[in-house]
KEKE-3310 file (N, C-alpha, C; in steps of 0.2 Angstrom, whole numbers, plus 5000, padded with zeros to 4 digits):
npx = (4971:4975:4983:4994:4999:5003:5013:5022:5025:5031:5042:5049:5052:5061:5059:5057:5048:5036:5025:5014:5005:4997:4994:4980:4986:4999:4997:4992:5003:5011:5020:5015:5002:4993:4978:4973:4964:4952:4943:4949:4962:4977:4977:4981:4980:4976:4973:4969:4956:4953:4965:4978:4990:5007:5010:4997:4994:4993:5007:5024:5028:5017:5010:5019:5018:5005:5005:5015:5008:4996:5003:5008:4997:4990:5000:4998:4985:4986)
npy = (5065:5052:5048:5058:5054:5041:5043:5049:5039:5030:5037:5038:5024:5022:5019:5018:5030:5032:5040:5039:5038:5023:5008:4995:4983:4985:4986:4973:4966:4968:4964:4965:4975:4989:4997:5013:5023:5032:5023:5011:5011:5005:4994:4978:4972:4958:4954:4960:4964:4950:4944:4937:4944:4943:4930:4929:4932:4944:4955:4957:4970:4979:4973:4977:4991:4993:4989:4999:5010:5010:5010:5023:5031:5028:5034:5047:5049:5049)
npz = (5022:5025:5014:5015:5028:5025:5015:5023:5032:5022:5018:5031:5033:5023:5010:4992:4983:4970:4960:4948:4932:4927:4918:4917:4913:4917:4931:4933:4932:4943:4957:4970:4978:4984:4991:4997:5009:5019:5025:5023:5026:5024:5012:5007:4991:4981:4968:4952:4942:4942:4939:4947:4958:4960:4971:4974:4987:5001:5000:5006:5007:5006:5017:5028:5026:5030:5044:5049:5046:5054:5066:5066:5065:5077:5086:5082:5086:5100)
capx = (4975:4978:4988:5000:5002:5006:5019:5027:5027:5035:5049:5052:5054:5067:5056:5056:5041:5035:5018:5014:4999:4998:4988:4978:4991:5005:4995:4991:5010:5014:5022:5010:4999:4988:4974:4973:4958:4950:4940:4953:4969:4982:4974:4984:4976:4979:4971:4967:4952:4953:4972:4982:4996:5012:5008:4990:4993:4996:5014:5028:5029:5010:5009:5023:5016:4999:5007:5018:5003:4992:5007:5009:4990:4989:5004:4995:4979:4987)
capy = (5063:5045:5049:5061:5050:5035:5045:5050:5032:5027:5040:5036:5017:5023:5015:5023:5032:5034:5041:5040:5034:5016:5004:4989:4978:4986:4984:4966:4963:4970:4958:4967:4982:4991:5003:5017:5027:5033:5017:5005:5013:5003:4987:4975:4969:4951:4953:4966:4961:4943:4942:4937:4948:4939:4923:4929:4933:4950:4955:4959:4978:4981:4971:4981:4998:4993:4989:5005:5016:5009:5013:5030:5034:5027:5039:5054:5050:5050)
capz = (5028:5025:5009:5018:5033:5022:5012:5029:5034:5017:5019:5037:5032:5018:5004:4987:4981:4963:4959:4940:4930:4925:4914:4920:4912:4922:4938:4934:4932:4949:4962:4975:4977:4990:4990:5003:5010:5026:5028:5021:5029:5019:5011:5002:4986:4979:4961:4948:4937:4942:4938:4954:4959:4964:4973:4976:4994:5003:4999:5012:5008:5008:5024:5032:5026:5034:5051:5050:5045:5060:5072:5065:5066:5084:5089:5081:5090:5107)
cpx = (4979:4984:4995:5003:5006:5013:5024:5030:5032:5042:5053:5055:5060:5065:5056:5049:5041:5028:5018:5008:5001:4992:4986:4983:4997:5003:4994:4998:5014:5015:5017:5008:4995:4984:4974:4967:4956:4947:4944:4960:4974:4980:4977:4979:4979:4977:4968:4963:4952:4960:4976:4989:5001:5010:5000:4988:4996:5004:5018:5028:5022:5008:5012:5020:5009:5001:5010:5013:4999:4996:5007:5002:4988:4993:5001:4989:4980:4989)
cpy = (5057:5045:5052:5057:5044:5037:5047:5044:5029:5030:5038:5029:5017:5019:5020:5024:5035:5034:5043:5036:5027:5013:4998:4984:4979:4984:4976:4962:4964:4964:4959:4974:4983:4996:5007:5022:5027:5027:5011:5005:5011:4995:4984:4972:4963:4950:4959:4963:4954:4940:4942:4941:4944:4932:4923:4930:4940:4950:4958:4967:4981:4979:4975:4988:4998:4994:4996:5011:5016:5012:5020:5034:5033:5032:5046:5055:5051:5057)
cpz = (5028:5020:5012:5024:5030:5018:5017:5031:5029:5018:5025:5036:5027:5012:4999:4985:4974:4962:4951:4938:4927:4922:4918:4919:4916:4929:4939:4934:4938:4953:4968:4974:4983:4988:4997:5003:5017:5029:5027:5024:5023:5018:5006:4997:4983:4971:4958:4942:4936:4940:4945:4953:4963:4965:4975:4983:4996:5003:5005:5013:5010:5015:5029:5032:5030:5041:5053:5050:5052:5066:5072:5067:5073:5088:5088:5085:5097:5109)
residu = (VAL:THR:ARG:SER:THR:LEU:LEU:GLU:VAL:ILE:ARG:GLU:ALA:GLY:LEU:PRO:ILE:SER:GLU:GLN:PRO:PHE:THR:ILE:ALA:GLU:ALA:GLN:SER:ALA:ARG:GLU:ALA:PHE:ILE:THR:GLY:ALA:GLY:THR:LEU:VAL:MET:PRO:ILE:VAL:SER:VAL:ASP:GLY:VAL:ALA:LEU:GLY:ASP:GLY:LYS:PRO:GLY:PRO:VAL:ALA:THR:ARG:LEU:ARG:LYS:LEU:TYR:VAL:GLN:LYS:ALA:THR:GLU:LYS:ALA:CYS)
# end
């Protein structure tokens, strides 16, 4: 449910979606990243195996997706 709702949110926001395997090195070179799950919703992550992503703070895209996801989940719950 979390994944399908998040994909819906991403599409509605007009953001590109690319799902593909990646290496640890590729993850560590990302400007920002997030994890998603029933307990975490959309959680920005700031490092991978001790390597900071971007400036080491939650990025604007992940932060925006978290906000939009919570809004969508609240709408669906009502």
